[in-house]
C-alpha positions as CSV (number, residue, x, y, z in Angstrom):
1,M,1.2,35.7,-113.9
2,I,-1.9,33.9,-112.7
3,A,-4.5,36.3,-110.8
4,V,-7.3,34.6,-108.9
5,S,-9.8,35.6,-106.4
6,R,-11.7,32.4,-105.8
7,V,-10.4,29.9,-102.9
8,Q,-11.3,27.2,-104.8
9,T,-9.5,28.4,-108.0
10,L,-6.1,28.8,-105.7
11,R,-6.7,25.5,-104.1
12,E,-6.6,23.8,-107.2
13,Q,-3.4,25.6,-108.5
14,I,-1.6,24.7,-105.1
15,K,-2.8,21.2,-105.5
16,Q,-1.0,21.2,-109.0
17,W,2.1,22.7,-107.6
18,R,2.4,20.3,-104.8
19,R,1.9,17.4,-107.3
20,D,4.9,18.3,-109.2
21,G,7.1,18.9,-106.1
22,L,7.4,22.5,-105.9
23,K,8.3,24.6,-103.1
24,I,5.8,27.4,-102.4
25,G,6.9,30.9,-101.0
26,F,4.1,33.1,-99.8
27,V,3.9,37.0,-99.1
28,P,0.7,38.2,-97.3
29,T,0.2,42.3,-98.0
30,M,-2.8,44.4,-98.2
31,G,-2.2,46.1,-101.3
32,N,-1.0,49.5,-102.2
33,L,2.5,47.9,-102.9
34,H,5.7,49.7,-102.2
35,Q,9.3,49.1,-102.6
36,G,9.3,46.9,-99.5
37,H,6.8,44.7,-100.7
38,L,8.4,44.0,-103.8
39,G,11.4,43.2,-101.6
40,L,9.7,40.6,-99.9
41,V,8.7,39.3,-103.2
42,D,12.3,39.0,-104.4
43,I,13.2,37.1,-101.3
44,A,10.7,34.9,-101.7
45,K,11.7,34.3,-105.2
46,Q,15.0,33.4,-104.2
47,Q,14.0,30.9,-101.7
48,A,10.8,28.8,-103.5
49,D,9.9,27.7,-107.0
50,R,6.5,29.8,-107.1
51,V,5.8,32.8,-105.2
52,V,2.1,33.5,-104.3
53,V,1.2,37.1,-103.0
54,S,-2.0,38.1,-101.4
55,I,-3.8,41.3,-101.3
56,F,-6.5,41.5,-98.8
57,V,-7.5,44.4,-96.8
58,N,-8.8,42.7,-93.4
59,P,-11.8,44.2,-91.8
60,L,-10.7,42.2,-88.7
61,Q,-7.5,44.0,-87.9
62,F,-9.3,47.5,-87.9
63,G,-10.7,49.2,-84.9
64,E,-13.6,51.6,-84.8
65,G,-12.6,54.7,-86.2
66,E,-9.6,53.4,-88.0
67,D,-8.8,53.7,-91.8
68,F,-10.5,50.3,-93.0
69,A,-12.8,52.3,-95.4
70,R,-10.1,54.8,-96.8
71,Y,-7.0,52.2,-96.9
72,P,-5.7,52.7,-100.4
73,R,-6.7,50.0,-102.7
74,T,-4.9,50.0,-106.1
75,L,-5.3,46.6,-107.3
76,D,-4.6,47.4,-111.1
77,Q,-1.1,49.0,-110.0
78,D,-0.3,46.4,-107.6
79,Q,-0.9,43.8,-110.5
80,I,1.6,45.6,-112.8
81,K,4.4,45.8,-110.3
82,L,3.9,42.1,-109.3
83,Q,4.3,41.0,-113.1
84,S,7.3,43.0,-113.1
85,Q,8.7,41.0,-109.9
86,R,7.8,37.8,-111.6
87,C,5.4,36.9,-109.0
88,D,3.6,33.7,-110.0
89,L,0.0,33.7,-108.5
90,L,-2.0,37.0,-106.9
91,F,-4.5,35.8,-104.8
92,C,-7.1,39.0,-104.3
93,P,-10.5,37.7,-102.5
94,S,-13.3,39.7,-101.7
95,V,-14.3,39.9,-97.8
96,E,-17.4,37.7,-98.8
97,E,-15.0,35.3,-100.2
98,L,-12.5,34.9,-97.3
99,Y,-15.1,35.3,-94.7
100,P,-18.0,33.2,-96.2
101,S,-20.0,33.0,-93.2
102,G,-20.4,36.9,-92.6
103,A,-20.3,36.8,-89.0
104,I,-16.3,36.1,-88.8
105,S,-17.3,34.7,-85.6
106,T,-14.7,31.9,-85.2
107,R,-11.1,33.6,-84.5
108,V,-7.6,32.7,-83.9
109,Q,-6.5,34.6,-80.7
110,A,-3.0,36.0,-80.6
111,D,-0.8,35.1,-77.7
112,P,-2.7,37.3,-74.9
113,E,0.7,38.6,-73.1
114,L,2.3,39.6,-76.5
115,A,-1.0,41.0,-77.8
116,A,-1.7,43.0,-74.9
117,L,1.5,45.2,-75.3
118,W,2.4,48.2,-77.4
119,E,0.2,48.1,-80.6
120,G,-2.3,45.7,-78.8
121,A,-2.6,48.3,-76.0
122,A,-3.1,50.9,-78.8
123,R,-5.4,48.8,-80.8
124,P,-7.3,46.1,-78.9
125,G,-8.3,42.9,-81.0
126,H,-5.8,44.1,-83.6
127,F,-3.8,41.0,-83.6
128,D,-6.5,38.7,-83.0
129,G,-7.6,40.2,-86.5
130,V,-4.0,39.3,-87.9
131,C,-3.4,36.1,-86.7
132,T,-6.9,35.1,-87.8
133,V,-6.5,36.4,-91.6
134,V,-2.9,34.7,-91.7
135,A,-3.9,31.3,-90.4
136,K,-6.7,31.2,-93.3
137,L,-4.2,32.2,-95.7
138,F,-1.5,29.9,-94.7
139,N,-4.4,27.3,-94.6
140,L,-5.3,28.0,-98.3
141,V,-1.9,28.4,-99.6
142,Q,-0.1,25.6,-97.6
143,P,3.1,27.6,-98.3
144,D,7.0,26.2,-97.5
145,L,8.0,29.8,-96.5
146,A,6.0,33.0,-95.9
147,I,8.0,36.4,-95.9
148,F,7.1,39.2,-93.5
149,G,9.0,42.4,-93.1
150,Q,10.5,43.4,-89.6
151,K,8.9,47.0,-89.5
152,D,6.0,45.3,-88.1
153,F,8.0,43.5,-85.4
154,Q,5.2,43.0,-82.9
155,Q,3.3,41.6,-85.6
156,W,6.4,39.5,-86.8
157,T,7.0,38.1,-83.1
158,I,3.5,37.3,-82.6
159,I,3.1,35.3,-85.9
160,K,6.2,33.4,-85.1
161,R,4.4,32.3,-81.9
162,M,1.4,31.3,-83.4
163,V,3.2,28.8,-85.8
164,V,5.7,27.6,-83.3
165,E,2.5,26.9,-81.0
166,L,0.3,25.6,-83.6
167,N,2.8,23.4,-85.4
168,W,2.5,25.0,-88.8
169,P,5.0,23.5,-91.0
170,V,5.9,27.2,-92.6
171,E,9.5,28.7,-92.3
172,L,9.2,32.4,-91.4
173,V,11.4,34.7,-93.0
174,K,12.2,38.0,-91.6
175,A,12.9,40.8,-94.1
176,P,14.9,43.9,-93.2
177,I,12.9,47.3,-93.2
178,A,12.8,48.9,-96.5
179,R,13.6,52.7,-96.2
180,D,13.4,55.6,-98.4
181,Q,16.7,57.4,-99.2
182,D,16.4,60.0,-96.2
183,G,15.6,56.8,-94.0
184,L,12.0,56.6,-93.4
185,A,10.5,53.6,-93.1
186,L,8.4,52.4,-96.3
187,S,5.0,52.4,-95.6
188,S,1.4,52.5,-97.4
189,R,0.3,55.0,-95.2
190,N,3.2,57.7,-95.6
191,Q,1.3,59.1,-98.5
192,Y,-1.1,60.5,-96.0
193,L,1.7,62.7,-94.7
194,S,1.7,66.6,-95.7
195,V,4.9,68.0,-97.2
196,D,5.7,69.5,-93.9
197,Q,5.2,66.3,-91.9
198,R,7.0,64.4,-94.8
199,Q,10.2,66.5,-93.8
200,I,9.9,65.9,-90.4
201,A,9.0,62.0,-90.7
202,P,12.6,60.8,-91.2
203,K,13.8,61.9,-88.0
204,L,12.2,59.3,-86.2
205,Y,14.9,56.9,-87.5
206,V,17.6,59.4,-86.7
207,V,16.5,59.3,-83.2
208,L,16.3,55.4,-83.0
209,Q,19.8,55.6,-84.2
210,D,20.9,57.7,-81.3
211,A,19.4,55.7,-79.0
212,A,21.0,52.2,-80.5
213,M,24.5,54.0,-80.7
214,A,24.0,54.9,-76.8
215,C,23.3,51.0,-76.0
216,F,26.4,50.1,-78.2
217,S,28.4,52.7,-76.2
218,G,27.3,51.2,-73.1
219,N,24.6,53.4,-71.8
220,A,23.0,51.3,-69.1
221,D,20.1,53.6,-68.2
222,L,17.6,52.6,-70.4
223,S,14.7,54.2,-68.6
224,S,16.6,57.6,-68.9
225,L,17.6,56.7,-72.8
226,C,14.1,55.9,-73.7
227,Q,13.0,59.3,-72.1
228,T,15.4,61.2,-74.0
229,G,14.2,59.8,-77.1
230,V,10.7,60.7,-76.4
231,N,11.8,64.3,-75.6
232,Q,13.8,64.7,-78.9
233,L,11.1,63.5,-80.9
234,L,8.5,66.0,-79.3
235,S,11.4,68.9,-79.8
236,L,11.6,67.8,-83.8
237,G,8.0,68.4,-84.3
238,F,6.4,65.3,-83.7
239,D,2.7,65.6,-82.2
240,Q,2.8,62.5,-79.8
241,V,5.0,60.0,-78.9
242,D,2.9,56.6,-78.1
243,Y,5.9,54.6,-77.3
244,F,9.5,54.7,-77.5
245,S,11.0,51.5,-75.4
246,I,14.0,49.0,-75.5
247,V,12.4,45.5,-75.0
248,D,13.4,41.8,-75.2
249,P,13.0,40.4,-78.5
250,T,11.1,37.6,-77.4
251,S,8.3,38.6,-74.7
252,L,8.3,42.1,-76.1
253,K,8.4,43.4,-72.3
254,P,10.6,46.6,-71.6
255,L,14.1,46.1,-70.5
256,T,15.6,47.6,-67.5
257,Q,19.2,46.8,-68.4
258,L,21.3,45.8,-71.2
259,Q,21.3,42.4,-72.5
260,D,23.1,40.9,-75.7
261,S,19.7,41.0,-78.1
262,M,17.2,44.0,-77.8
263,T,14.7,45.5,-79.8
264,L,14.1,49.3,-79.7
265,I,10.5,50.2,-80.9
266,A,8.7,53.6,-81.3
267,V,5.7,54.8,-82.7
268,A,5.4,58.8,-83.3
269,R,2.3,60.5,-84.5
270,L,2.0,63.3,-87.0
271,G,-1.2,64.4,-87.0
272,G,-3.4,61.7,-87.3
273,I,-0.8,59.2,-88.9
274,R,0.9,56.7,-86.6
275,L,4.8,56.2,-87.9
276,L,6.1,52.8,-86.6
277,D,9.8,51.9,-86.7
278,N,12.4,49.5,-85.1
279,I,16.2,48.8,-84.7
280,E,17.4,45.5,-83.6
281,I,20.4,45.6,-81.5
282,N,22.9,42.9,-81.1
283,L,25.9,43.9,-78.9
284,K,27.6,40.9,-79.5
285,S,27.9,41.9,-83.1
C-alpha cells in the first residue's frame, strides 16, 4: 500500500493509473477505522482496479463545542488495517495541505432544503462542510466510484444530490450499515460509551425494527408510530431523542402516510453521545 500526504504526490499516482486505464474506487473516511470502514474497502476492491482511502478529520463539518479536538486519531493502527484489506493508496493530508489558503472561505453549499432538516437542524453548517471536503477529494482522486455507508443516510442523500447537480462522473455506491453482534450500528464514537450506556445503545435498533415491522403490518398512523418509538427509547434508558421519523428517502421530509419506499431515521442520546441509525423500508419487497 502506498501512503501519501501531499496533493501533488496523490495526483501523480492517479495520473499513472489513469494512463494505465485502471478503474479507481474511493472510500473517504475520518479514520479511527472499524469493521464498517473495512467493509467499504472490500466493496471498492470488488468493483475497481485500484482503491484509494482518505483519512482526514475535516474541521469544516464540526461545529462550535463539538468533538473535533478529541476525535480519535489512530493513523498507525488504521494503516495496518488498510494494508490487511489490500488498500492500494492511503491519502492522509494535513489541514494545511487540503486547505492551503488557511481561511477556508470557498465552500460548496449543500442543498439548502435537505441540509436544513434533521442533522442539519442540530448542526448548522455541518453539511456545507461535508460537501466542501467531498468535492475537494473527488477533484483530487477523480474516482470512477465512491463508497459511502448507509448509516449516515442524510449525508448520503445530500452527496448524491450534489453529484447529480454538479454533473460529476462518479458512481455512488451505498453500503449497508455494519453492526455489532447485538445490532448496534458501528461508529467511531461508540468508544465514548460507558459500560452501562453500551448495554442500552443496541436498543435503538430494536425500537427501529419494531417501528419498521409496524409499517409492514399496515400501521398507517405514522405520527403515532413515531411518538411510540420516542417513548420506548426514553423508557429504555436513553436520555433524549433528537428525532424519530419516517421520511421520504429523496426529500427527507416526514411522511404522513405509507408509501412504497420510506426511511425510518432516528438519533437518540446517551449522555453527550448521539447515536444515529436508520432502516430503509420497501413495502413492495
